[in-house]
N, C-alpha and C positions, 0 to 999 in steps of 0.2 A: 409348015404345019405338021408335016410327018415327023420331023425331028422333034418338034415340041412334044408331040403326042407320045413319041417313044421315050422321051425324057421322063414324062409324068408317070408312065407305066413303071419304068425303072425305079423311080422314087417310091412309088407304092409298094413295089415288091420289096425294096429295102427297108421300108418301115415295118412291113409285115414281118420280115425276117428278124429284125431287131426285136419286135413285140414278142415273137415266139421265143427268141433266145432269153429275154428277160423273164418271161412266164415259166420257162423251164428252170431257170436259175432260182427264182422265187419259190415256186411250188414244188417242182419235181426235185430239185436238188436239195431240199430240206428233209426229204423222207429219211434218208440215211442218218444224218445227224440226229434228227428227232428220236429216231428209234435207238440210236446209240446213247443219247441223253437219258432217255427213259430207262434204258437197261442200267446204266450207271447209277441212276437215282435209286433204282430198286436195290442194287447191290450195296449202295452206300448206307442204306438204313439198318443200322445195327441195333441189337436189343441191349437196353441199359438195365443193369441189375441194381437193386437197392435193398435196404433192410426195412422191414416193417416197423421196428422199434426206432430206427434212426434214419428217417427218409432223406437226410442230407447226404447219405453216402451214395455214390454214383461209381459203379464199376462196369467195365466192358465185358466181363465174362462172369459166369456163376462162380460162387464160392461162399465164404463165410464173412459176416460183418467183422471188420477189424476192431470195432468197439466192444461188442457183446458176444461175438462168436456165433450168432444165429445165422442159419442159411439165408442167403440172399434170394429175392424174388423179383421176377421181371417187372420193370416199371411200366405202367400203363401210360400210353401216349396221351397227351392233353394239349389240344389246340387252343384252348381258351386262354385268355390273358389273365395271369394271376397277380394279385397284389404283391409287389416285391418286399413288403414288409410282413407278409403273413407266412405262417408255416402250414404246410399241407401234410395231412396224415391219412393214411388208409383206414379202411374199416377194420382190417385185421390188427393194425397197430393200436387203434382205439380200444378194441375189445382186450387185447392183451395188457394194455396199460390200465384198463378199468376206468377209462375216462367217462365221466358223466356230466351232463349239462342240464341246465334249467332255463325257463323263460322267465326274464326279469319281470316282477310285478310290483305293485304298490305296497304300502305299509299297513294296509287294512288288517286289523286283528293282531298286529305285532305286539309283542310284550317284551319288557325287560325282565329277564330272570337273573336274580341275584342270589348267589350262594354265600351264606354267612356261617362262620364258625364261632362257637361260644361255649360257655360253661354255666351249669347251675350253681347259683350262689344263694346265701342266706339273704332274706328280706331285712335290710338294715333297720327297718322300723319295728322288727320283732326280735332284736338282738339287745338283750339286757345285760347290765352289770349288777351283780349281787354284791352288796357291801355290808360291812358289819356296823351295827348302830351303837356297839359297846366297845370301849377300849379294854384291851387285856390279852390274855394268853390263850391260844387254841389248845384246848384240853382234849377235844374229840372231834373227828371229821367222820360224818356219815357218808359223804360222797368223796370217793378217793381216786376217781379217774374220769377222764372225759368220755363223753357218750352216754353217761347214765341219765335216765330219765327222772325228772323230778316233777312234783305236783305243788301247786301253790299251797302254802302253809306248812310244808314238810320241813322237818328239822334238818338243817344242813350241817351244823357244828355246834359244839359247846364251848363257851368262853368263860374263863376265870378272870374277873376284873376286880383288882384291889380298890379301885375307886368306887365301884359299885357296892362292895362290902361295906366300905365306910359310910356310904350314903345310907345303907339299910340301918346301920347302928344309929345314925342320926335320926332315922325315922322312928326307930323304937324308943329312943330317949325322948324325942318330942311327943311321942304318943303317951308317955307316962305324965308329961306335963300339959296334956291336951286341954284340961279344964282351965288351967292357970293361963296358958299361952297358946291358944288355938291358932294363932297366925304362924307360929313356929312349926306346928304340925302340918299345916296346909303348905308351907314352903318346903318341907322335906318330902311331901307327896309330889309336889310339882317338880323337884329335882329329879325324882326317880321317873316321872312322866316324860322328861326330856329325853331319856334314854329308851323310851317306848316300853316302859314297865306299866302295864295296865292295872286297873283297880283290883282285879281279881288276885293278881300276883302280890299286890300291896296288902290286901287282906290276909293273904296266905302267910306272908312274912310276919304281920302282926299276931296272927293266931299261933304261929309256931314260936314266936318270941325269939327268933335267932335269924341271922342272915342266910340267904340262899347263896352257896358258894359258886355255882355254875349256872349260866343263863343260855338259853338256846338262841341260834340264829336260824330263822325260818325263811323259806323261799318266798319271794314276793310274787313270782309268776311260775307258770308251769312251762316245761320245755325240757331241752337237752342240754347237759353240761358241755360247752364247747372249749372252755379253758379253766384250769384249776390254778389259782393265784397263790395259794398258802399251803404250807404243811403242818403237820402236828408239832406243836411246841412253838410255833412262831408267835411273836408279839404283834398285835394289830392295833391301829389307832381307829377312832370313831370315823366312819365314812370311808374306810379303806376297802378296795374291792377284793373279794375272796374267790368268787366264781363269775364266769360269763355263761349266760343261759340264753339259748336261742329257741324260739318257737318255729318248728319246721312244718307247721300245718299249711303254710303257704310259702312259696319261694319265689326268687327271681331267676330268669334265664337271660344272661347278659351276652349278646351277640356282638362280635367286633366288626366295625365298619371302617374301611379304609377311606382316606381322603377322597379318592376318586369316585367311590361308591355313595358318598353321603348325599348327593342330590337325589338318589333314587330311593332313600329310605325316609319315610315320614311317620310322625306319630299317628296312629290309627291304622297303619298298613297291617294287613293279615300276614301271618308268617306260619308256615308248615314246617315243623321240625321233627327230628328224630334224635334219640339218645342212644349212644353206643351200647349201653348196658342193657337196653330194652329192644333188642332187635325185633323187627317186624311190626313195630308200633310207630304210628305217626300222631303227633300231637299238633294242635292248632292253637295259636294265640294272637294276640293283638299288640303291636308296639305302643306301650304307654308312655315311654320317656326316652329321649335321646340325650346323652351327655353333651352338654354345651362345650365341654373342653376336651382337647385331643391330648392323649398320653404322649408326652415328648419323647419317650423311649421307643414305644412300639408304633407310634404315628397312627393310632387308631382311636375311635370314639366308641361308646357302648350304647347299644339299643336295648332297652329293657322290656322284657315280657313277663308279666305276673301270672303265676300258675297256682292252682290249688293242688296241694300234695296229699290227695286222698290215699290212704293205706301207707303213707310214707315210702312210696315207690321211688321217688326222686331223692337224690341225696346230694348235698353241696359238693362241688368240684367235679361232678359227672360232665363229660364232654357232650356237646349237642351240635347238630349241623342243621341249619334251616334254610329255607328257600322263600324269598320275597318276589312276588311277580307283580309288576306295575304295567298297566296298559298305556300305551303311547298317546295319551290324550292330547299331548301338545304337537303331535306330528301333523304335517300337512299331507294332502293327498298326492303331492309331488315327491314325497320321500320314497326312496327305493330301498328295500330291505333284502340283503343277500346273505347266504351263509358265510361264516368266517373262513371255511375251507376254500372259498373262491378267491379270497384276497391274499396277496403276497405283499408284505411290507418290508422295505429296505431301511427304514429308519428316517428317510426323507420323503420317499414316495410310497404310495399304495397303488398296486396294479392288479388288474384282472385280465383274463383272456376271453374275448368274444368269439363266437362261432358263426361262420357264414358258409353257405353252400353255393359254389360257383361251378356250373357245368357238371353237376353231380359229384363235385369234389369238395371235401370238407376242409376249410381253412380256419386257422386260428390266429388271431391277431391281438397284440398287447394293447391294453387301454389303461391309461392313468386315471384314478378316480380320487375323489375327496371323501374321506370317511366322516360320518357323524358319530353319534353315541353308539357305544357297544352294547349289544343286547344279549350278552351271554354267548350264544353260539351263532350270532349274527351281527351285521353291522347295518346302520343306516348309511345309505350312499347320498351325499349332498349334491355331488357333480360327477359327471363322467358317463352315467348310463341312463337310458330311457327305457320306459315299459315297452315290452315286446321283444327286446333284444335277448339273445341267447348267450349265456356265459358258462365257463367250466366251472363246476363245483366239486368235482373229485378227480384227482390226477393232474391238478394244476402245475405241480412240480415237474411232472413228466413232459407236459407241454412246453413249459418254460426251458427245460433242459434241451429238448430238441430244438427250439427256437435259437438258443445261444449257440448250440453246435453247428447250426445251419447259417450262422452269421446274421440272423434276423434280430430286430429289436427284442430285448428280454428284460427281466427284472434288474439284473446287474449290469446290462449293457443296453441302455435305452436307445442308443444310436445305432445299434447293431455292431458287427465285427466280422472278422474272417471266419469262413465257414470251415468246419473240420472234415476232412476227406479221409479216404483210406490211407493216405500217405502223410497225414498230419495228426498224429495220435495225441499230441498235447497242446496244440496251438490255440485251442479254445477251451475256456473253463466252463464248467457246469455251474449254473447259478444255484444259489441257495435260498431257502425260505426261512424267514424269521418269525413265522406265524405260529405261536404255541398250540394252536388248535390242531395242527397236523399231527402232534403226538397223541392226541386224545382218540383219533380215528384210525390209527395204525393198527393193522390186524396181525394176528399170529401166523407165522410161517414155519412150516415143518422143515427142519435140518437135522442132520445126524450129529453125533457127539463130537466127531472130528471137527466139523465146522464150528460148532460151539466152543471147542477148546481153542481154535484159531482166533476167536473173537474175544476171548476172556482178557488178554492184555490191553485191549483198547479201553476197558473200564478202568484198569489200574492207572494207565497214564491220563485218563480224562479226570479221575479224582485227584491225581497229583497236580494237574493244572488248576482245578477248582481250589484245592487247598493253598496253593501259591497265591491266587488271587484274594483268598480270604485274609492272608496276612500281608497283602500288598507287596509281594515279591516278584518283581517283574521278570528277572533273569530265570527263575525257576518255572514261572509260567510259560515263558517262551521255550524253555528246554522241553517241558512236558508236551507242548504243542507240536514241536518237531518230533518227538517220540511217537506221538499219535500218527503222524505221517509215515514214519519208518514202519510202524506196525501194520499200516493198511498195505503198504507196498509188499510186506512179507506174507499176506494172506494168499493162499492158494485158491485161485478162482474156480479150479475144477471141483472144489468142494460144494459149490452152489449150482444146483440145476433148476430148470424150469422156473417156476414163480420165485423161489429164493434167489435165483440168479438175477432176475430183474430188479428185485428189492436191494440186494447188496451192491449192484452196479450204481443204482441211484444214490444210495447212502454213501458209498466210498468215494464216488465222484464228488458229492457235495462237500464231504469232509476235507478232501484234498484241495478243492478250490477255495474253501474258506481258510485254510491254514497255510496256503502255499507261500505267503509273505510273512509268517509269523516272526521269523528270525530278524526281520528288518524293522520291527515295530520298536518305537522309542519311548512310548508312554503306556502306563496300565490302561488308560482309556482306549488306546488302539488295540490292545489285547482284549478287553472285555466286550468290545463290539462283536467281533467274530465268535467270542465265547457263547454268546447267546445262541448263534446258529449252530455251533458244535453241541450245545447242550440239547437243542431240539433234535438233532440227528441222532445223538446218543440215546436219548429217551425213546425215539422211534426204533432204534436197533434193538435195545433191551426189550421193547414190547413185542417186536416182530420175531426175534430169534430166542429170546430169554437164554442167553448162554450162561449166565451166572446163577448159582444155586441160592445165594443170599437174597434177602429181602432189600429192595431199593426203594428210595422215596423220591417223588417228584415234589419239589418246593417251588413256590411261586412268590415273586416280589411284584407288587402292583405298581411301584413307583418308577421302574425302569422304563426307558424309552418315553419320556414325558408322560408318564402315568398310564402307559399302554400295557405294561407288565412284561415279565420274561420268567422262564422256568430254568431250574437246574436240577441235576440229579445228584443224589447223596445216598451213602449207605448208613446215614444216622438221621433220626428225627430231629435232632438238634439244629435250630436255625442258625446257620453262619452264612452270611450273604456274600457270594463272590463279586457281585456287581458293584457293591459299595465298600466292601472290605471293612476295615476298622472304623470308617467313618459312620457307618450304619449297620452294624454287624448282625443285629438281631431282626432286621425288617424281613418279613416273609412268613410263610406258613405251609405246612405240608398239605398238598392237594390230592395226592394219589399214591398208592403202594403198587410196586411191581414185584410180584412173587414168582 
């Protein structure tokens, strides 16, 4: 018993000792490692530095952004799960890039605003041809030049007619035999009557007992001489035209309608228009007729507006610019309308950027949409957006550039790609926008004369590229495109500061990305695609910096890109289309002047 009891005591002491040992190892022994781990964790947390304009930049120490040269800022920690396909931007970056958003709504009250160009023309129903009713020689012309005003019954010319002289002599002879042969006398008078010689004139011939040598040609209508067909001494036949006379008391204004715009213009539409020679005045009219035929050369039809020309203020061939506004009566409540500035179009896809806020952080994500009708400065969205979503409407290009630099899905890289870091200065390309509207919202940015001088060669090379495409010269177009790249590389970045620095960074990156493969293109079509984007950036450059003293013109062809249209820049008003070249050289019109 005693031995058994001692054994049990020894076992209990042993178990207690082992328990104390394990407790010390588990709880007491972890104090030092835990403290050491916490210390190391605290020391291992380093500050990451980023750029407010290029948030994909990550550096371990402060400095300057390798892309734009701006000072880096500390990156705020974010423990929330971020969408891997979204790009995150700070409030400072959004303010600097002037990024603006809107909440998507329906199409209630949306209108299609269509701008039309046209000319004042003569009303064809009031254009007359004045002909002579007498054969003979023009002895006198009372109206010697076009533009003279005439009244109905006014003498226009005097004609000597040998045939008429003979007929008068026959009249006098038959008059002497009137009693014996009255039928002969009546026949002689009828012959003169066929030449519009009235009874009063016949009686005058009989009274004078000798033929009249010259007879007058009088105006049948009142109006303005628009064409003079004969000269003094000319011989004319009966019914031959000698003048054209137009009544300008009412005129037509004929507006050009491109094929893509024809569904939006109907007979009865109201149109407000201005005339260049009457600044500050707006006229209102109604479309009374639309030409059922399209001009095969210009590819336009005409919409007619009839106007009263009180005071003769309007003159034929004056230029007019009109606006037709149509309510979207056919739209459904599900249609979404957004500004064109929100949409980027690649030729195959249309995309927008949606905004979301996660853990107080602003995220932007690419969204493909299906476009409906164009409404001037807006699009109807058929698919891809819902009411209540928030999208970028200004600064879309900046967001897209940041997305592509960060390797996120973007307009030109829908699947994403490699991110650009401080050690990868050219691995990712900046996307481009082919939306002509971006040119219309570009604002002027102040730069000094040295910066303007550095940019001038860009226009020279761009115009060379445009001219080469006009004459369908592939090699010269590729050469000019390469020269644009070389010119951009030679521009001193230090000439641009503050706002101008950001603008030039976006434009130069866009141009370089668009033209980086120009030397490898095999066809004119391959060159003309990027040329649309180059044109948009050049228009924006000229609008923002205005480096050239000469007046430039923005021209628009509505048929490019499956009738979505494209712009180009020229130093001449003459329409020579670089997108179609010799195949459709004169398709397009001047839409804007840059002075």
